[in-house]
C-alpha positions as CSV (number, residue, x, y, z in Angstrom):
1,M,-0.7,22.2,58.9
2,N,1.9,24.8,58.3
3,K,2.8,24.6,54.6
4,S,6.3,25.9,55.3
5,L,7.0,23.3,57.9
6,H,10.5,22.3,58.6
7,A,11.0,19.7,61.4
8,I,13.5,17.2,62.7
9,I,12.0,14.0,64.1
10,A,13.8,11.4,66.1
11,C,12.6,7.9,65.2
12,G,13.5,4.5,66.6
13,V,13.7,3.7,70.3
14,A,17.5,3.7,70.3
15,A,17.7,7.1,68.7
16,V,17.2,8.9,72.0
17,S,20.4,7.5,73.4
18,A,22.6,7.1,70.3
19,C,24.2,10.0,68.4
20,C,24.4,10.1,64.6
21,P,28.0,9.3,63.4
22,G,30.0,12.2,62.0
23,K,30.5,10.4,58.6
24,V,27.5,10.2,56.4
25,V,27.2,8.4,53.0
26,E,24.3,9.1,50.7
27,S,22.0,6.5,49.1
28,P,19.8,7.0,46.1
29,E,17.3,4.5,47.6
30,Y,14.3,5.3,49.8
31,P,14.6,3.9,53.3
32,A,12.9,0.7,54.4
33,I,10.7,1.8,57.2
34,Y,7.8,0.4,59.3
35,P,5.1,1.2,58.8
36,D,5.7,1.9,55.1
37,Y,4.6,5.4,54.5
38,V,6.7,6.0,51.4
39,G,4.6,7.6,48.7
40,V,1.2,7.4,50.5
41,T,-1.6,9.9,50.2
42,V,-3.0,11.2,53.5
43,P,-5.6,13.7,54.5
44,E,-4.7,17.1,55.8
45,G,-4.4,17.0,59.6
46,I,-3.9,13.3,60.0
47,A,-2.0,12.2,63.2
48,G,1.8,12.1,62.8
49,L,3.2,9.4,60.6
50,N,5.7,8.0,63.1
51,F,7.9,5.2,61.9
52,D,11.0,3.1,62.6
53,M,13.7,1.7,60.4
54,A,12.5,-1.8,59.4
55,D,15.8,-3.3,60.4
56,G,15.8,-1.6,63.9
57,R,18.6,0.9,63.2
58,C,18.6,4.3,64.9
59,C,17.5,7.1,62.7
60,K,16.6,10.8,62.5
61,V,14.2,12.4,60.1
62,V,14.2,15.9,58.6
63,R,10.7,16.7,57.3
64,T,9.9,19.6,54.9
65,R,6.8,20.6,53.0
66,E,6.5,22.0,49.5
67,G,2.9,22.8,48.5
68,D,0.8,19.6,49.0
69,T,3.8,17.3,49.4
70,E,5.8,16.5,52.5
71,Y,9.3,15.1,52.1
72,Y,11.0,12.9,54.7
73,E,14.8,12.7,54.7
74,V,16.0,9.8,56.8
75,T,19.5,9.2,58.1
76,A,20.0,5.8,59.7
77,W,22.9,4.1,61.5
78,Q,23.7,1.1,63.7
79,K,24.3,2.0,67.3
80,G,28.0,2.4,67.8
81,A,28.8,2.6,64.1
82,D,31.1,5.2,62.6
83,V,29.1,5.7,59.4
84,A,25.5,6.6,58.8
85,T,23.4,6.4,55.6
86,K,21.3,9.3,54.4
87,Y,18.6,8.1,52.1
88,A,16.7,9.8,49.3
89,K,13.8,12.0,50.4
90,F,10.5,10.2,50.1
91,P,7.2,12.0,49.4
92,V,4.0,11.9,51.3
93,Y,1.1,13.5,49.4
94,I,-1.4,15.6,51.2
95,S,-4.9,15.5,49.9
96,S,-7.4,18.4,50.3
97,D,-10.3,15.8,50.3
98,E,-11.7,15.8,53.8
99,I,-12.0,12.7,55.8
100,D,-14.5,11.9,58.6
101,P,-12.8,12.7,62.0
102,Y,-13.3,9.3,63.6
103,I,-13.3,5.6,62.8
104,A,-15.0,2.9,64.9
105,Y,-14.0,-0.7,65.1
106,R,-14.1,-3.8,67.3
107,L,-10.9,-5.1,69.0
108,I,-10.9,-8.8,69.6
109,E,-8.4,-11.7,69.8
110,P,-8.1,-13.3,66.4
111,G,-8.8,-16.8,67.7
112,Y,-12.0,-18.3,69.0
113,E,-10.5,-19.3,72.4
114,N,-10.3,-15.9,74.1
115,W,-13.3,-13.6,73.4
116,H,-14.0,-12.5,77.0
117,D,-12.0,-9.3,76.5
118,M,-13.4,-7.4,73.6
119,G,-15.0,-4.1,72.8
120,L,-16.1,-1.5,70.3
121,Y,-13.8,1.5,70.2
122,Q,-13.4,4.8,68.4
123,R,-10.2,6.5,67.2
124,E,-9.8,10.2,66.4
125,L,-7.8,10.4,63.2
126,A,-6.2,13.8,64.0
127,S,-4.6,12.4,67.2
128,F,-3.8,9.1,68.7
129,K,-6.8,9.2,71.1
130,E,-8.7,5.9,71.4
131,T,-11.8,5.6,73.6
132,P,-14.3,2.9,74.2
133,I,-17.8,2.9,72.7
134,A,-19.0,-0.3,74.4
135,T,-16.8,-3.0,76.0
136,N,-18.2,-6.3,76.9
137,Q,-18.1,-5.2,80.6
138,V,-21.6,-3.8,79.8
139,N,-23.1,-7.2,79.1
140,N,-21.3,-9.4,81.6
141,R,-18.4,-10.3,79.4
142,G,-20.5,-11.6,76.5
143,C,-19.8,-10.9,72.9
144,V,-20.3,-7.4,71.3
145,N,-20.3,-7.2,67.6
146,C,-21.8,-6.0,64.3
147,H,-21.9,-2.3,65.0
148,T,-23.3,0.1,62.4
149,F,-24.1,3.8,62.3
150,D,-26.9,5.7,60.7
151,S,-25.0,7.4,57.9
152,G,-22.0,7.9,60.2
153,N,-24.0,9.7,62.9
154,P,-22.2,9.1,66.2
155,D,-25.5,9.7,68.1
156,R,-27.4,7.0,66.2
157,F,-26.0,3.5,66.0
158,L,-26.6,-0.1,67.0
159,F,-24.6,-3.3,68.0
160,H,-25.4,-6.8,69.0
161,A,-24.7,-8.2,72.4
162,R,-24.6,-12.0,72.6
163,G,-24.8,-14.1,75.7
164,T,-27.1,-14.1,78.7
165,G,-29.9,-11.5,78.3
166,G,-28.5,-10.7,74.8
167,G,-30.1,-8.6,72.2
168,T,-29.5,-5.7,69.8
169,V,-28.7,-2.4,71.5
170,F,-30.0,0.7,69.8
171,V,-28.7,4.2,70.6
172,D,-30.7,7.2,69.5
173,G,-29.4,10.4,71.1
174,D,-29.8,9.9,74.9
175,Q,-32.2,7.0,74.4
176,V,-30.6,3.6,74.8
177,K,-32.7,0.4,74.4
178,K,-32.3,-3.3,73.8
179,I,-34.5,-5.4,71.5
180,N,-34.4,-9.1,71.0
181,L,-35.1,-9.3,67.3
182,A,-35.7,-13.1,67.4
183,T,-38.8,-12.6,69.5
184,I,-40.6,-10.1,67.2
185,A,-42.6,-10.4,64.0
186,A,-40.4,-12.4,61.6
187,K,-39.0,-14.4,64.6
188,K,-35.5,-14.3,63.2
189,Q,-32.3,-13.0,64.8
190,G,-30.3,-10.2,63.3
191,V,-26.7,-10.5,62.4
192,Y,-25.0,-8.3,59.7
193,P,-26.8,-4.9,59.6
194,T,-27.0,-2.0,57.1
195,W,-28.8,1.2,57.9
196,H,-31.0,2.8,55.2
197,P,-29.8,6.4,54.4
198,G,-33.3,7.7,55.3
199,G,-32.8,6.5,58.9
200,R,-36.0,4.6,59.4
201,Y,-35.2,1.1,58.2
202,I,-32.4,-1.3,58.9
203,V,-31.8,-4.5,56.9
204,F,-30.2,-7.5,58.8
205,S,-29.1,-10.8,57.6
206,S,-30.4,-13.6,59.8
207,N,-27.7,-16.3,59.8
208,K,-27.3,-19.7,61.4
209,T,-23.5,-19.8,61.5
210,F,-21.0,-22.5,62.3
211,Q,-17.2,-22.7,62.6
212,R,-14.8,-25.4,61.6
213,F,-11.3,-25.6,62.9
214,S,-8.4,-27.0,60.8
215,I,-4.8,-28.1,61.3
216,N,-4.0,-26.2,58.1
217,D,-2.0,-23.3,59.2
218,S,-2.9,-21.2,56.2
219,Q,-6.6,-21.2,57.2
220,P,-7.1,-22.4,60.7
221,I,-10.8,-21.4,60.9
222,E,-13.6,-21.6,58.3
223,V,-17.0,-19.9,59.1
224,F,-20.0,-20.9,57.1
225,D,-23.8,-20.5,57.2
226,E,-26.2,-23.4,57.4
227,S,-29.1,-21.0,56.6
228,S,-29.5,-17.3,56.2
229,D,-32.1,-14.8,55.1
230,L,-32.6,-11.0,55.0
231,I,-35.1,-9.2,57.3
232,L,-36.2,-5.5,57.4
233,F,-36.5,-3.8,60.7
234,D,-38.7,-0.7,61.1
235,T,-37.3,1.7,63.8
236,Q,-40.7,3.4,64.1
237,T,-42.6,0.3,64.9
238,D,-39.9,-1.9,66.3
239,S,-41.0,-4.7,64.0
240,T,-39.4,-7.0,61.4
241,T,-40.5,-8.6,58.2
242,C,-38.9,-11.0,55.8
243,I,-37.7,-9.4,52.5
244,P,-39.5,-10.8,49.5
245,G,-37.1,-12.5,47.1
246,A,-34.3,-12.3,49.7
247,S,-35.6,-14.9,52.2
248,E,-35.9,-17.9,50.0
249,P,-35.7,-21.4,51.7
250,D,-33.4,-22.8,49.0
251,R,-30.9,-19.9,49.1
252,L,-28.4,-18.3,51.4
253,E,-28.7,-14.5,51.6
254,T,-26.2,-12.4,53.6
255,F,-24.1,-9.2,53.8
256,P,-26.7,-6.5,52.9
257,G,-25.6,-3.1,51.8
258,W,-27.6,0.0,50.7
259,S,-26.8,2.4,47.9
260,R,-26.1,5.9,49.0
261,D,-29.5,7.1,47.7
262,G,-31.4,4.3,49.5
263,K,-33.1,3.2,46.3
264,T,-31.2,-0.1,45.9
265,L,-30.3,-2.9,48.3
266,Y,-27.4,-5.1,47.5
267,W,-26.6,-8.5,49.1
268,C,-24.7,-11.7,48.6
269,C,-26.5,-15.0,47.8
270,A,-25.7,-18.6,47.2
271,D,-27.8,-21.6,46.2
272,G,-28.4,-24.3,48.8
273,D,-30.8,-24.7,51.7
274,S,-28.4,-26.6,53.9
275,V,-24.6,-26.3,53.6
276,G,-22.4,-28.6,55.5
277,C,-18.7,-28.0,56.3
278,E,-17.7,-30.7,53.8
279,D,-19.4,-28.7,50.9
280,R,-18.1,-25.3,51.8
281,S,-15.5,-25.2,49.0
282,H,-18.3,-25.5,46.4
283,I,-20.4,-22.7,47.7
284,F,-20.0,-19.5,45.6
285,Y,-21.9,-16.3,46.6
286,R,-23.0,-13.9,43.9
287,L,-24.0,-10.2,44.1
288,M,-27.7,-9.5,44.1
289,A,-29.8,-6.3,44.1
290,D,-33.4,-5.2,44.4
291,D,-35.2,-1.8,44.2
292,F,-36.7,0.0,47.2
293,D,-39.3,2.7,46.9
294,G,-38.9,4.0,50.5
295,E,-41.4,1.6,52.0
296,S,-41.2,-1.7,50.1
297,F,-39.1,-3.8,47.8
298,S,-40.0,-4.7,44.2
299,G,-39.7,-8.4,45.1
300,S,-37.8,-9.1,41.8
301,P,-34.1,-9.4,42.7
302,R,-31.6,-9.4,39.9
303,T,-28.0,-10.8,39.7
304,V,-25.4,-8.0,39.4
305,L,-22.2,-10.0,39.5
306,Q,-21.5,-13.7,39.5
307,Y,-18.3,-15.9,39.3
308,D,-18.2,-19.5,38.3
309,S,-15.7,-20.4,41.0
310,A,-15.4,-17.5,43.5
311,S,-17.4,-15.7,46.1
312,V,-18.5,-12.1,46.6
313,S,-18.7,-10.7,50.1
314,L,-19.3,-7.4,52.0
315,P,-20.6,-5.1,49.3
316,R,-20.1,-1.4,50.3
317,I,-21.4,1.3,47.9
318,S,-20.5,4.9,47.3
319,G,-22.2,6.5,44.3
320,D,-21.5,4.3,41.3
321,W,-18.7,2.5,43.0
322,L,-19.1,-0.8,44.8
323,L,-16.2,-2.2,46.8
324,F,-16.4,-5.9,47.7
325,T,-14.2,-8.8,48.9
326,K,-13.6,-11.6,46.5
327,S,-12.5,-15.0,47.8
328,D,-12.2,-18.6,46.4
329,Y,-15.4,-19.7,48.1
330,G,-17.7,-19.4,51.0
331,T,-19.1,-16.4,52.9
332,F,-16.5,-15.4,55.6
333,P,-13.4,-14.1,53.8
334,I,-11.5,-12.8,56.9
335,W,-9.7,-16.2,57.3
336,H,-9.0,-16.6,53.5
337,R,-5.5,-15.6,52.6
338,E,-6.5,-15.2,49.0
339,A,-9.3,-12.7,49.8
340,D,-8.8,-9.4,48.0
341,L,-10.7,-6.2,47.5
342,H,-12.4,-5.7,44.1
343,L,-14.0,-2.5,42.6
344,L,-17.2,-2.6,40.5
345,N,-18.4,0.3,38.5
346,L,-22.2,0.1,38.7
347,A,-22.7,2.5,35.8
348,T,-20.5,0.6,33.3
349,G,-20.4,-3.0,34.8
350,E,-16.6,-2.8,34.7
351,C,-15.0,-4.8,37.6
352,R,-11.3,-5.1,38.6
353,A,-9.1,-6.2,41.4
354,A,-8.2,-3.1,43.6
355,E,-4.5,-4.0,43.2
356,E,-3.4,-0.7,44.9
357,L,-5.1,-2.0,48.1
358,N,-4.3,-5.7,48.0
359,S,-1.5,-7.8,49.4
360,P,-0.5,-11.5,49.4
361,D,-2.5,-11.9,52.6
362,T,-6.1,-11.3,53.6
363,E,-8.0,-8.1,52.9
364,S,-11.6,-8.2,54.2
365,F,-13.9,-5.7,56.1
366,H,-14.0,-2.3,54.5
367,N,-16.0,0.9,54.4
368,W,-16.2,4.3,52.5
369,S,-15.9,7.7,54.1
370,S,-19.0,9.8,54.0
371,N,-17.8,11.8,50.9
372,G,-16.5,8.6,49.1
373,R,-12.9,9.9,48.9
374,W,-11.4,7.5,51.5
375,V,-11.7,3.8,52.3
376,V,-10.7,2.0,55.5
377,F,-10.1,-1.7,55.4
378,S,-8.6,-4.5,57.5
379,S,-5.6,-6.6,56.4
380,R,-3.5,-9.4,57.7
381,R,-0.5,-8.4,55.5
382,D,1.9,-7.7,58.4
383,D,2.0,-11.1,60.1
384,G,-0.8,-13.2,58.7
385,R,-2.5,-13.4,62.1
386,Y,-3.7,-10.0,63.2
387,T,-5.9,-7.7,61.1
388,R,-4.8,-4.1,61.2
389,L,-6.3,-1.0,59.7
390,Y,-5.3,0.7,56.5
391,I,-6.7,3.8,54.9
392,A,-6.4,4.8,51.2
393,H,-7.4,7.8,49.1
394,F,-9.9,7.3,46.2
395,D,-9.9,9.8,43.4
396,G,-13.6,9.3,42.4
397,E,-12.6,7.9,39.0
398,G,-11.7,4.4,39.9
399,H,-8.2,4.7,41.3
400,F,-6.8,4.3,44.9
401,G,-3.7,5.8,46.4
402,K,-1.2,3.6,48.2
403,P,-2.8,2.6,51.6
404,F,-1.2,3.6,54.9
405,M,-1.4,1.9,58.2
406,L,-3.4,3.7,60.9
407,P,-0.7,5.9,62.5
408,Q,0.3,5.3,66.1
409,K,2.2,7.3,68.7
410,K,4.8,4.5,68.8
411,P,5.4,2.7,65.5
412,V,5.6,-0.7,67.1
413,Y,2.3,-0.4,68.9
414,N,0.4,-2.4,66.3
415,Q,3.0,-5.2,66.5
416,Y,2.7,-5.4,70.3
417,R,-1.2,-5.1,70.4
418,M,-2.4,-8.7,70.6
419,Q,-5.9,-7.9,69.2
420,S,-7.4,-7.6,65.7
421,Y,-9.2,-4.6,64.3
422,N,-12.6,-5.8,63.1
423,V,-15.4,-4.1,61.0
424,P,-13.9,-0.6,60.7
425,D,-16.3,2.3,59.9
426,F,-16.0,6.0,59.5
427,I,-18.1,8.2,61.8
428,K,-18.7,12.0,61.7
429,G,-17.9,12.8,65.3
430,Q,-17.1,11.4,68.7
431,V,-19.5,8.9,70.3
432,K,-20.6,10.0,73.8
433,D,-19.9,7.6,76.7
434,R,-23.2,5.8,77.3
435,Q,-21.8,2.6,78.8
436,S,-23.5,3.2,82.2
437,Q,-26.8,3.3,80.4
438,M,-26.0,0.2,78.4
439,K,-25.0,-1.7,81.5
440,K,-28.4,-1.2,83.0
441,L,-29.9,-3.1,80.0
442,F,-28.2,-6.3,81.2
């Protein structure tokens, strides 16, 4: 970016046809805008932070830059009004910490009733370009889900394809293959995956999952496991084995996540060999860990974090920092309004709510950038129904910047898009189009 940038930006649909009134009064307040970019920290080169006035008024913006801070001066008016309001300049802080150039995610309707239109997509963060990785046109309109990349490598990843002829699709360079994990070795299906940093092994949870629907508007769906274990997949032999100490018949193990050095596997665990929907509010998942020597586990799992009346989900690790979702109970926080992100310092054991990231509504799936300086997460804070993506800076010492919504060419695009963003992840480059190869697998 040009550090001496001076720009005038028109914002608001009506701004193109309405002229700013000649009389202008100044306000000491910052403008109320959507999305809210006031005081956020963004990476150098991020796509333009386009916004509208939250109340729909016309506006124009003068943007200037001083060092590592951009200032936005907004003047707003009602169409046809004689007076406009010029608000105080608000800052946007530019970080020199690099961010991975792409993010990947699934787009899906938030309800269970319409899942025939879904897909895995990628978005370039320096632009507004979004392209498909794999839509469910490749597997006869079945379900595609649970994608994960080998340390953010766009040429090495996997995802599950459910439905007729389903299986797990593995992409390794130009090689694309499908494996039905339930038919090999451990005879268990694979659900939530995590790729070992060494690239050879992948740990999956194997879950027998159910849904319950409620007339309670605050939580219309509850997802719970009747049984679940962890299995280890070897990409060299295409075989699976149950993980000692993490495949116990009287426990529920789920949501595995590797440390960055690959020496420790973390996961979530609850007691109970069969959990019915009536008991779900009494099921609390704790955080577990076991050591891995590059080929095998110690078989002596240890409890890292446990609450008496709350659940830990989705552990994601960067160095000494483990980010997880905490909810009142259960294993699937995406439909829990109280679900928030929490940060655990593995070196000191100190744990706190990541208040900088949280809102009164759901925060759930999240991931770190490859350098650990950014997080992307999904939140229902805008309307309580659709999850949208937010990105926040991390200073490496336990503090996050104010999160910002994924920028769009038109600010209202996220409001009009009737799909939720699901399981966001950073990737280090653009995924090549391999959909024709994938389609042949089905």
